[in-house]
Structure formats: structure tokens, C-alpha cells
Steps between C-alpha positions, in 0.01 A plus 500: 500500500577768239569393149861470388574776254821655353494855397567466125634854495817376668551205274809536276446521121669200336797590280642343178768337710228341710348352183830357388546339845146368494581327174800324667270378784232355272725366223528156656127471543355662185606499136473813284158506319444511127485823298323416172352698213209380297435632148122484544521709815729747321217545241253580779711769658654616171861472617769269630352348822681280754315304771679427834349162608474512880213252462792250455607537862447184728199665660382656180569864592786751538465566870690186589820700426420734784390230743833312468701820539313597813475168679868419428585809705283441808668488839501180698239649732268584203553156355406341836183711538379447137368736240161617411364679194171599335442427136248444223746225398839583339654674794386224726635242265841677496525502876382141527754385246785692668400384849504139393852546346627636832290288730301790651139483601265705279143616561322677207171691537290498185152631415202266534469465114871483424610327178483124588799426273719732700358387841575138415843587393567689830369213709698246292815699577434454875338840588212519748212678319270727691189632308399845607281777346379590158825628335869541544479790734278317737736206502795742553339650810443153643863405428617809685282408799629136508860626472459712803326215694755225418828682430518391137728696275241693284598519133308783333443454121638836403676687792800259503831607356621141461187400307542795262865424453418140433232554237722766332728213381246421227564848354870459531474176306297671225743780461799267495324292227377801306704809602339684208148486652341851483165444687407254782141456602437361851159400660432683829300380799702600797792613283794290612575381149476836339717651777758237442498568127545871574808434721663294221406724215631805683851343508487390131648697206314579288210515746184328381166652580311310771116513473273359757156354423213455742126405471265798505292275728769526767686820456641579847865493395422704179315769696766518773772533241309777323441694815825435683336360808364167619130452417250224513259413213225257423618153395261307274757350249474138399884485479589396849871571450402874459236497758574741785313796659814657628838644383831419675749753613830340386402412141331835463814680618702327223215538235477879575865548430562263206176372332466671162122445440212323663198369296159382603334225291159359530431145613361427151830611357692271743271211406567547137875523551488181709332313213755653256788384726368153530435472125821663369747359750349166576539561870247513785493863615294637791322829469758703679766343280322642196458857635829617359407396155162680542701814587721463194199454270331811644790727380615301200522817291767637736704176466574482134854405419590460867634178664241419769481237778201395706524315833269195507498498877319164551305207347293372793158464345224286658291267296195713576680820396620348178154356417346845554771665279426263209124536547527871472708494189 
């Protein structure tokens, strides 16, 4: 049987009104997350810096916003058939969490060496876990095959308007809390979070700059944005939240129109930023959650006297990852 695929070129671009409606849908399930400033981090970047703590979400990552917005709108037929997703962890957790809320069966395909903290969380939320392949893209291809074979509603991690509108609510919260923000840094793996930030920022006056940050060890989205077409690239990053070999059409469409800048940072830079985040904010922060700070540090000279926010996208660190981080310090 052929794989179930949806041409992303026909998917609608989410609007600001879609984001507002998404907030209404998730409001009874998720509280707004904290937006804090830390004087010691201000000193590192050399300006006023605010941290959006999506690591405070019930699954420890921002994507749960999109999961709830999407699953809450499934048809009765889709709910009956169940949903399937591929994930290195945070997207899968979001779908598992939302599926549990709405009594929907969830299957999540993960790489063979997926973060055990995230896998345990997904399984604890009731999702069926299927290990397949060496990385996210291998798991994604297997999920597409299973969706075709069993009729599951396949939930792509980026080419889903409802997911993007849902995760965009974090940017809406930031700009309502601090309407004077001038620059927002967002980590990019597939790009749903940055795309959501772009949708919200484009509707805000004055418009803040939105800057995406990706690992130079997995630069597919960066290269695609630079060249204006979807490209693949090697993926060797240790930051699983940024680890993809492919770029996605719908996020790229939004990023090409609205993203102000896109930075690549090294894995060593991300690791240093992760340690800084843990030390200065007293929070557990996963590698992808520190990428935005790494980006801000890399252009700190351009940020002087500006009000800056970084999205801490998640805090799902395994014991082994944390031990390795401390050992390398």
C-alpha cells in the first residue's frame, strides 16, 4: 500500500486569528508559561534578556501547545482510527499528551537511540512506542508507512497548520507580557516554533525581529531558507530537538516570508549555552532549549540596548546527557 502523504503545498498558512483561536482551545488545558529575566544572563549577552520557559510545560516542551490544538479538532473518524507521529521526543510527547486528553489512540515512531526520558514520558502518557531507524527521518518514513497500512491520522511535526498555530501561542503570550520586545530568538529543527513566532510577530506593532537558530551539525532548514528551496543536509548534532536531515514545506514557506535572520551555531556553542542556562536560571534545559541563547551570544554586539527574548523550548534532559554535559564542563 502507498504511504499516506499530504502535499504540503496545498496546506493553508496559519493566520494570527488562527493563533488566537488556538489559545482559546488550549486555555483550559495549559497555563501560560513564565517569562523571566535574569541579571546574570543579561551580563552574558550585554543587554536586557528575557527567557520564555517552555520547559515548564507538563511534558517539558513547547510542542504540547500544538498537539492539543490539533487533536482537539480531529473528526470523529480520525479519533476512532487513532493518530501516529514520528519524533525524537518532544513532538511525540505533545501528541501523546493531547491524545490522552481526548481519549485517542496514539502511536509514536522514535529512533532506536531516542532520549529515554522522552520515550518513558510518551509511554507513560499511553502512547504505543515503535523504535525504527537511526534518526528522526528514518522514524518519520516508518510512521508514514504505518499510517498507510493501518489508516492512522498521520501528524507531521512541521507540515501541520494546527500545530504551528498552537505553538505560536507562546509568542503571543510573550508579546502580551512584554509588548516592547525588539528581538526574539527561536530554535529551529523543523521550524514550527519559529514559523509560529513569525505569524505572531508580523501582526504585532511595533514588529519585533524574529531570528532562527539551528545547529551547524544539522543545517537542513538553514540551507533551505538561504536557497529558497527544500534541501537535505547531514545530521550529526547531539541536540535531538534540532536533529533532522530534511526541511519542511509549510514552515519554510512562512520563514521565507517573515523570518528576519537565521543563524547557525556549533554544537559546542549550544553545549556552553545549555550550561549557562542551567547555572543562571536554575532550570533543567535540554540542548535544543539552549540554542536560542547560543544564537543571541553569537551576535551580542548587534543586540546592545535592545530588549531581547529567547525561547527555552524544552527541558527534557536524560541523566546520561546531564552527566556528559557536566563532565565536559
